[in-house]
C-alpha positions, 0 to 999 in steps of 0.5 A: 841776443844781440852781439858777438865776437867780431872777427873783422872790425870792418863791418859793412854798414846796415842799410839806412832804415825807411823810418828816422832814428829817434832824436835821443839816438841821433844825439847819443850818436855825437858823442865820442865814446872812444869805441865802436859802439855796437847798438844803441839801446832804448827803453832798456830795462836791467835784468840782473847784468843784462838788458831788455831794450829796443834796439838801434843801429845795430852793427851786426845786422842781426836786429832791425831798428826797433826790435826788443832785443836782450844783451849779454852780460854787461858792465857800465864803463861810463856816462855822457850826456846822460847815456851809459856806455856798456861792454859785454863782458865776455865779448868786445862788444859795446852798447850806449844806453839811450833812455833806460826804464826806471824801476 
């Protein structure tokens, strides 16, 4: 699972991965979300109040780009340019859904 309560909000940036980021992730990163985004999620599949997705730019460093993760329980905050900003219900983590699987 990604995300955790962060005691220190100044986290060292993750080393640049060798593979380029998907263009959709780069586009989602251009928006001003008003919060620090903890991870970008692609091909997200909703399961109740959680998502399983492919993660990119995980600030916690727990998940490498392109790995599959599960979020904690989240709530929708806003939408910009077709991307969705989510917040973990029991933490201060924020995620952006770049693409979502259709049901």
